[in-house]
VEXDREN-2710 file (C-alpha; in Angstrom, 1 decimal):
% VEXDREN-2710
k/r/px/py/pz
1/MET/28.8/-35.5/-48.4
2/LYS/31.8/-33.8/-50.2
3/PHE/35.7/-34.4/-49.5
4/ILE/37.6/-31.4/-50.4
5/GLY/41.7/-31.9/-50.3
6/ILE/44.3/-28.9/-50.2
7/ASP/48.2/-29.3/-50.7
8/LEU/48.6/-25.8/-49.2
9/GLY/51.0/-23.7/-50.6
10/TRP/52.7/-22.8/-46.9
11/GLN/54.6/-19.6/-47.8
12/SER/54.0/-19.0/-51.8
13/GLY/53.0/-20.7/-55.1
14/LYS/50.1/-22.2/-55.8
15/SER/47.7/-24.8/-53.8
16/GLY/46.5/-28.0/-55.4
17/LEU/42.8/-28.5/-54.9
18/CYS/40.6/-31.5/-55.4
19/CYS/37.0/-31.8/-54.3
20/LEU/35.3/-35.5/-54.4
21/GLN/31.6/-35.9/-53.9
22/TYR/30.4/-39.2/-52.0
23/SER/27.3/-40.7/-53.3
24/ASN/25.7/-44.0/-53.9
25/LYS/28.7/-45.4/-51.7
26/LYS/31.3/-44.4/-53.6
27/LEU/34.1/-40.9/-54.4
28/LYS/33.8/-39.5/-57.4
29/ILE/36.1/-36.2/-58.7
30/LEU/34.5/-32.9/-59.0
31/ASP/37.2/-30.8/-59.0
32/LEU/40.8/-30.7/-59.4
33/ASP/42.5/-27.7/-59.5
34/CYS/45.8/-25.2/-58.7
35/ILE/44.9/-22.2/-57.4
36/LEU/47.8/-19.2/-56.4
37/GLU/45.5/-16.6/-54.1
38/ILE/44.5/-17.6/-50.5
39/GLU/41.3/-15.3/-50.9
40/ASP/40.8/-17.0/-54.3
41/ILE/41.2/-20.6/-52.4
42/LEU/38.3/-19.8/-50.3
43/ASN/35.9/-18.4/-52.7
44/TRP/36.9/-22.3/-54.8
45/ILE/35.6/-23.8/-51.1
46/ASP/31.8/-21.8/-51.3
47/ASN/31.5/-22.2/-54.5
48/LEU/31.4/-25.9/-53.6
49/THR/30.4/-25.7/-50.3
50/PRO/27.9/-23.2/-49.7
51/LEU/25.7/-22.2/-46.8
52/SER/25.2/-25.5/-44.6
53/THR/26.6/-27.6/-47.1
54/PRO/28.3/-31.1/-45.7
55/ALA/31.8/-31.7/-46.3
56/LEU/35.0/-32.2/-44.9
57/ILE/38.3/-29.9/-45.8
58/ALA/41.8/-31.9/-45.3
59/ILE/45.1/-30.0/-45.4
60/ASP/47.8/-30.5/-46.2
61/ALA/49.7/-27.7/-43.5
62/PRO/50.2/-27.4/-39.6
63/THR/47.1/-25.2/-38.9
64/ILE/47.0/-25.5/-35.7
65/ILE/50.7/-24.9/-34.1
66/PRO/50.4/-24.1/-30.1
67/ASN/53.9/-23.8/-29.9
68/GLN/56.3/-20.4/-30.1
69/THR/59.5/-23.0/-31.1
70/GLY/60.7/-26.2/-31.6
71/THR/58.1/-28.8/-32.7
72/ARG/54.8/-30.0/-32.7
73/LEU/54.0/-33.4/-30.6
74/PRO/52.2/-34.3/-34.3
75/ASP/55.3/-33.5/-36.1
76/LYS/57.0/-35.1/-33.9
77/LEU/55.0/-38.9/-33.6
78/THR/55.4/-38.9/-37.4
79/HIS/59.0/-39.2/-37.6
80/LYS/58.4/-41.9/-34.6
81/TYR/56.4/-43.8/-36.3
82/PHE/57.0/-43.2/-40.2
83/GLY/60.6/-42.0/-39.9
84/ARG/62.0/-45.6/-41.3
85/TYR/59.9/-44.7/-44.6
86/HIS/61.3/-41.6/-44.9
87/ALA/58.1/-39.9/-44.1
88/GLY/58.7/-38.1/-40.7
89/CYS/57.3/-34.4/-41.5
90/TYR/58.6/-31.0/-41.7
91/PRO/58.9/-29.5/-38.0
92/ALA/56.0/-26.7/-37.2
93/ASN/56.5/-24.0/-34.6
94/LEU/55.2/-20.1/-34.6
95/ASN/58.6/-18.9/-35.5
96/ARG/58.7/-20.5/-39.0
97/PRO/57.8/-18.6/-41.6
98/PHE/55.0/-20.3/-42.6
99/ALA/53.1/-20.0/-39.8
100/GLN/51.0/-17.3/-39.6
101/ARG/49.5/-18.3/-43.3
102/THR/48.7/-21.8/-42.4
103/VAL/46.8/-20.7/-39.2
104/LYS/45.2/-17.9/-40.6
105/PHE/43.9/-20.0/-43.2
106/GLY/42.8/-23.0/-40.7
107/ILE/40.7/-20.1/-38.7
108/SER/39.1/-18.8/-42.2
109/LEU/38.0/-22.2/-42.8
110/GLU/36.4/-22.4/-38.7
111/ALA/34.9/-19.1/-40.1
112/LYS/33.0/-21.2/-42.5
113/ASN/31.7/-23.3/-39.4
114/PHE/34.7/-25.9/-40.6
115/ILE/35.1/-27.2/-37.6
116/HIS/38.4/-29.5/-36.9
117/ALA/38.0/-33.0/-36.4
118/PRO/40.6/-34.8/-34.2
119/THR/37.5/-37.3/-33.2
120/ILE/34.8/-37.6/-35.3
121/GLU/31.1/-39.9/-35.8
122/THR/31.5/-41.7/-38.7
123/GLN/29.6/-41.5/-41.7
124/GLN/27.4/-38.0/-40.3
125/PRO/27.3/-35.0/-42.4
126/GLY/28.6/-31.8/-41.0
127/ARG/31.3/-29.4/-41.9
128/PHE/34.9/-30.5/-40.7
129/GLN/38.7/-30.0/-41.2
130/ILE/41.6/-32.1/-40.4
131/GLU/45.3/-31.6/-40.6
132/VAL/46.9/-34.8/-43.6
133/PHE/50.4/-35.5/-44.5
134/PRO/50.2/-37.4/-48.0
135/HIS/53.5/-39.5/-47.6
136/PRO/53.1/-41.5/-44.4
137/ALA/49.5/-41.9/-46.0
138/ILE/50.7/-42.6/-49.1
139/VAL/53.1/-45.4/-47.7
140/ASN/50.0/-47.3/-45.4
141/LEU/47.7/-46.9/-48.7
142/PHE/49.8/-48.2/-51.1
143/GLN/51.5/-50.4/-48.8
144/LEU/54.7/-49.1/-49.4
145/GLU/58.4/-49.4/-47.8
146/ARG/59.4/-46.4/-48.1
147/ILE/57.7/-43.3/-49.5
148/LEU/57.8/-42.2/-53.6
149/LYS/60.5/-39.5/-54.2
150/TYR/58.5/-36.9/-56.6
151/LYS/59.6/-33.9/-54.4
152/LYS/63.3/-33.6/-55.0
153/GLY/65.6/-34.4/-57.7
154/ARG/65.9/-34.3/-61.5
155/LEU/63.1/-33.9/-63.4
156/ALA/63.3/-38.0/-64.8
157/ASP/63.8/-39.2/-61.7
158/ARG/60.9/-37.0/-59.7
159/LYS/58.0/-37.9/-62.8
160/SER/58.9/-41.6/-62.6
161/GLU/57.8/-41.7/-58.9
162/LEU/54.8/-39.3/-60.0
163/LEU/54.1/-41.9/-62.7
164/LYS/54.2/-44.8/-59.8
165/LEU/51.2/-42.2/-57.2
166/HIS/49.6/-42.1/-60.3
167/GLN/49.0/-45.5/-60.9
168/TYR/48.7/-46.5/-56.9
169/ILE/45.7/-44.5/-57.4
170/LEU/44.3/-45.8/-60.4
171/ASN/44.8/-49.4/-59.4
172/ILE/44.4/-49.2/-55.5
173/LEU/41.9/-46.7/-54.3
174/PRO/39.2/-48.2/-56.4
175/THR/39.3/-51.3/-54.6
176/LEU/39.0/-49.7/-51.2
177/GLU/36.3/-48.8/-48.8
178/PRO/35.0/-46.0/-49.7
179/ALA/35.6/-46.6/-53.4
180/LEU/37.2/-44.2/-55.8
181/VAL/35.8/-44.1/-59.1
182/ILE/38.0/-43.2/-61.6
183/SER/39.5/-43.0/-65.4
184/ASP/42.8/-44.0/-66.4
185/ASN/42.9/-40.6/-68.0
186/PHE/41.9/-38.2/-65.3
187/LEU/45.3/-36.6/-65.7
188/ASP/47.6/-36.9/-69.0
189/MET/50.8/-37.8/-67.3
190/GLU/52.8/-37.5/-70.6
191/LYS/52.1/-33.8/-70.5
192/ILE/54.8/-33.4/-67.9
193/ASN/57.8/-31.7/-69.6
194/SER/59.2/-29.5/-67.3
195/MET/59.8/-28.5/-63.9
196/ALA/56.5/-26.4/-64.0
197/THR/54.2/-29.5/-65.4
198/LEU/55.4/-31.5/-62.9
199/LYS/54.6/-29.3/-59.7
200/THR/51.4/-28.7/-61.2
201/THR/50.7/-31.8/-61.4
202/GLU/52.0/-33.0/-58.1
203/ASP/50.4/-30.7/-56.6
204/LYS/46.4/-32.2/-58.0
205/LEU/48.2/-35.6/-56.9
206/ASP/49.0/-34.6/-53.7
207/SER/45.6/-32.9/-52.9
208/LEU/43.6/-35.7/-54.1
209/ILE/45.3/-38.1/-51.6
210/CYS/44.2/-35.7/-49.0
211/ALA/40.4/-35.5/-50.1
212/TYR/40.6/-39.4/-50.3
213/ILE/42.4/-39.5/-46.6
214/GLY/39.6/-37.1/-45.4
215/ALA/37.0/-39.3/-46.9
216/TYR/38.6/-42.7/-45.4
217/TRP/38.4/-40.9/-42.2
218/TRP/35.2/-39.8/-42.1
219/TYR/34.2/-43.6/-42.9
220/TRP/35.8/-44.9/-40.7
221/GLY/37.1/-42.8/-38.0
222/ARG/39.4/-44.5/-35.5
223/GLU/38.7/-48.1/-36.8
224/LYS/41.1/-47.5/-39.4
225/ASN/42.7/-44.4/-38.9
226/LEU/46.2/-43.0/-36.5
227/VAL/45.5/-39.4/-35.0
228/LEU/48.8/-38.0/-33.9
229/GLY/48.1/-35.3/-31.2
230/ASP/44.8/-33.6/-30.4
231/SER/43.2/-30.2/-30.7
232/ASN/45.6/-28.6/-28.2
233/THR/48.8/-30.2/-29.5
234/GLY/47.6/-29.9/-33.6
235/TYR/47.1/-33.3/-34.9
236/ILE/47.2/-35.5/-38.2
237/ILE/45.4/-38.0/-39.7
238/VAL/46.9/-40.9/-41.2
239/PRO/45.1/-43.8/-42.5
240/ASN/46.2/-47.6/-41.2
241/ARG/47.9/-49.3/-43.2
242/VAL/46.3/-51.1/-45.8
243/SER/46.0/-55.0/-46.0
244/ARG/45.9/-56.2/-49.9
245/TYR/44.7/-59.3/-48.7
END
């Protein structure tokens, strides 16, 4: 089973892409990349998951948007449950400039037989897609009291927060189930010396988190995950808060 994480560029810019392989009860990184064009992203997916290859794709983007205006139910629920961590998500509706792009991407995946999976039979092969949101997942997986603020601000401040995320990934994801097997040098964080290199690294780390959420959902289902919304309202999968003890 493969798990693909996509930090989708909602309007423009590159998308972070990660592919994890699950075998022998471990997850390993197969690929970590940033790609600009949607067509190239879809080709990348095809190369990794040809024909009927079992895979789950976890996307940080609203791929189901039923409402013309206002805010989707899952977006409201992130604010309800994670607002105190600063982890509420951006509201989506069909009038937003990104809506056509993100919804079309989900439809393109459906055409490749990746079905939406707001419910799932755990640890069974198939081709699935889900919507995820890294911020609340990071808060819960790493038992934080607020999000890591690497999205806005000065380069030095953002790099400092991104280094924390990198370290949490190295220290904690290998201890969870399913465990991620990862080397200390899987990304050279010392190469972050500009906003451009920071953004590329940020997108890659976010895509890795997306892929891990996908694996966690497939492995545990509702036993250890929250489902905010459903296939009619749109939905976001978030891991439950992990206890380190």
